[in-house]
C-alpha positions in Angstrom: 17.6 29.6 -34.6 14.2 31.2 -34.1 12.2 31.1 -30.9 8.6 30.1 -31.1 6.1 27.3 -30.5 7.3 23.8 -31.3 6.2 22.4 -34.6 3.4 19.8 -35.1 4.0 16.3 -33.7 4.1 13.6 -36.5 1.0 11.5 -36.5 2.7 8.2 -35.9 4.7 9.5 -33.0 1.6 10.9 -31.3 -0.2 7.6 -31.6 2.7 5.7 -30.2 3.0 8.1 -27.3 -0.7 7.8 -26.5 -0.5 4.0 -26.5 2.6 4.0 -24.3 0.8 6.3 -21.9 -2.2 4.1 -21.7 0.0 1.0 -21.1 1.8 2.8 -18.3 -1.5 3.9 -16.7 -2.9 0.3 -16.9 0.3 -1.1 -15.4 0.3 1.4 -12.6 -3.4 0.7 -11.8 -2.7 -3.1 -11.7 0.3 -2.6 -9.4 -1.7 -0.3 -7.2 -4.5 -2.9 -6.9 -1.8 -5.6 -6.1 -0.3 -3.3 -3.4 -3.7 -2.8 -1.8 -4.3 -6.6 -1.7 -0.8 -7.2 -0.2 -1.4 -4.5 2.4 -4.7 -6.0 3.4 -3.2 -9.5 3.7 -0.3 -8.2 5.9 -2.8 -6.3 8.1 -5.0 -9.5 8.4 -2.0 -11.5 9.4 -0.9 -8.9 11.9 -4.3 -8.8 13.5 -4.5 -12.6 13.6 -1.0 -12.8 15.2 -1.8 -10.2 17.8 -5.1 -12.0 18.6 -3.2 -15.3 19.2 -0.7 -13.8 21.7 -1.0 -15.3 25.2 -2.8 -12.9 27.6 -0.6 -11.6 30.3 -2.4 -11.6 33.7 -3.1 -8.2 35.3 -0.8 -7.1 38.1 -3.6 -7.6 40.7 -4.1 -11.2 39.6 -0.5 -12.2 40.3 0.3 -10.1 43.3 -0.5 -11.8 46.6 -2.7 -9.9 49.0 -0.9 -8.0 51.7 -1.7 -8.9 55.3 -3.8 -6.3 57.1 -5.3 -4.7 54.0 
């Protein structure tokens, strides 16, 4: 067995590999866009849920005043 550079890639194999790579890139881009949309939706729901929480009164609002102060 001789060491050296690999031989040429058959034409059909190179074309198939290029198509497969393009399909994978497109699929990843679509999944990335979907992940961004889902993350934005979850963030919007979290902001809305936090905004609808009942406000807890401040300590000074619920503590009765002390006599003599």
